N, C-alpha and C positions, 0 to 999 in steps of 0.2 A: 504494500500500500504506500503510495507516495504522500508524504507529509511536507507541507510548507509552513514556514512560520511567517506570520504577517508582521508588519512594523510595530504592532502592539504586543507581539510576543505570544499570540494565540495560535494554537495548532489548527490547521485547516486541511481537510482531506480534499485533494485536488480532483482526482479522477473517480474515486470510489462513489461518492454521493451523486456526482453529476451523471455517471453512467446509469444509475438506477432510475433517473428521471428523464432520460433522453428517450424520444420516440423514434422508432424506425419508420420512415415514410415508405409505405408500400405503394407500388404502382400497379394499376389494374391492367390486365391484358386487353387487347382490342376486342376480343370476344366478350369479356366480362363487361366492358363499357357499353358495347352494343346492346347486350341483354339488359343492363341497368337502364339505359336510355329508352328502350322499348317499354319497359315497365313504367318508367317515369312518364312517358307520353300518355299512358292510359290512367295512371293514378299518381297524383302528386304526394299523397300521404298514404304510406303503406302501413297496414296493420302489422302487429308483431308476428302473427302467424305467417303473413305474407313475406315478411323479412326473413324469418327463419327458413322458409321453403326456398326463397330465392338464394339465400346464402349457401344453403346445402347444394343447390343446383350448380352454383358458380364456384364452389370450393372456397368460400369466404366465411368469415364469422359474422354473426348478426350485427355486431357493433360497426363493422366496416360498411355494411349495407346502410345502416341507420345514418351514419355520418355522411356517406355519399349522397343519400337522398336529401339530407339537410343542406349540404353544400350546393347541390343541384337546384334546390328550391330557391336559395338565395340568388343564384345566378339567373334563374328563370324570372324571378321578381324584378331583378335589376334590368334584364333585357326588356321586360314588359314596360317598366317605367321609362326607359330611354327610347323605346320604340324600335329596338334592334332585335325583334323577334325573328329567329331563323324560320325558314319555310320548310315544312316537313319534319321528319324525326331527326335527321342528322343534318 
């Protein structure tokens, strides 16, 4: 464990605690994104049961699907407000 001493003489763990709180950003495959977009086209708010089923089908966990839908809704609302709505599903 790497320990550094601050100018106040306090011990600080440099890498140990930081690693515990870091998120690994996972990218979705193009097939996963296509499936998520299709479901989003039909329903903007997915039920928990729907999220679980979709996550299993795509090899993701429920939380990933939930966060993707939340982010996509934000993007959709922003596009709606600015008038930059895409035509079609993709």
